[in-house]
C-alpha positions as CSV (number, residue, x, y, z in Angstrom):
1,M,12.8,-16.6,27.2
2,S,10.0,-14.0,27.4
3,S,8.8,-12.4,24.2
4,K,8.2,-8.7,24.2
5,P,5.0,-7.3,22.6
6,S,5.2,-5.7,19.1
7,P,4.2,-2.1,18.7
8,S,0.7,-1.7,17.3
9,P,0.1,0.3,14.2
10,V,-1.5,3.0,16.3
11,T,1.7,3.2,18.5
12,L,3.8,3.5,15.4
13,L,1.6,6.2,13.9
14,G,1.8,8.1,17.2
15,M,5.6,7.9,17.1
16,G,5.5,9.4,13.5
17,V,3.2,12.2,14.6
18,T,5.4,12.9,17.6
19,A,8.5,13.1,15.4
20,A,6.8,15.3,12.9
21,L,5.6,17.7,15.6
22,C,9.0,17.9,17.2
23,L,10.5,18.8,13.8
24,G,7.7,21.2,12.9
25,V,7.9,23.1,16.1
26,G,11.7,23.3,16.0
27,V,11.9,24.5,12.4
28,G,8.8,26.7,12.7
29,G,10.1,28.3,15.8
30,G,13.5,28.8,14.4
31,Y,12.0,30.3,11.2
32,W,9.9,32.7,13.2
33,L,13.0,33.8,15.2
34,D,14.9,34.3,12.0
35,E,12.2,36.5,10.6
36,T,11.8,38.4,13.8
37,F,15.5,39.1,14.4
38,R,16.7,39.0,10.7
39,T,19.4,36.4,11.4
40,G,19.4,34.5,8.1
41,L,19.0,30.8,8.7
42,L,20.7,30.6,12.0
43,F,17.7,29.8,14.2
44,T,16.0,27.7,11.6
45,F,19.1,25.4,11.5
46,L,19.3,25.4,15.3
47,G,15.6,24.6,15.5
48,L,16.1,21.7,13.0
49,V,18.9,20.3,15.1
50,L,16.9,20.6,18.3
51,G,13.8,19.2,16.6
52,I,15.8,16.1,15.4
53,A,17.2,15.6,18.9
54,A,13.8,15.9,20.5
55,A,12.2,13.6,18.0
56,I,14.9,10.9,18.6
57,A,14.5,11.2,22.3
58,A,10.7,11.1,22.2
59,V,10.6,8.1,19.8
60,Y,13.2,6.3,21.9
61,L,11.2,6.8,25.1
62,E,8.1,5.3,23.4
63,I,9.9,2.4,21.7
64,K,12.1,1.3,24.6
65,T,9.4,-0.9,26.1
66,F,9.4,-2.9,22.9
67,L,13.1,-3.5,22.8
């Protein structure tokens, strides 16, 4: 049985920063579109959903080598 390496604290910190950037860009971009086109919270919500999806995908791609 081969043991897989554990993620280092720097790797985990990078995953957190990646997730935060995905969410920030998604929500920020959605907010900007809402302000530009006066659409209420439509694009902010869509940006949040896309940001969450992007964060999950990015973190999964980084962590799958440790699974």
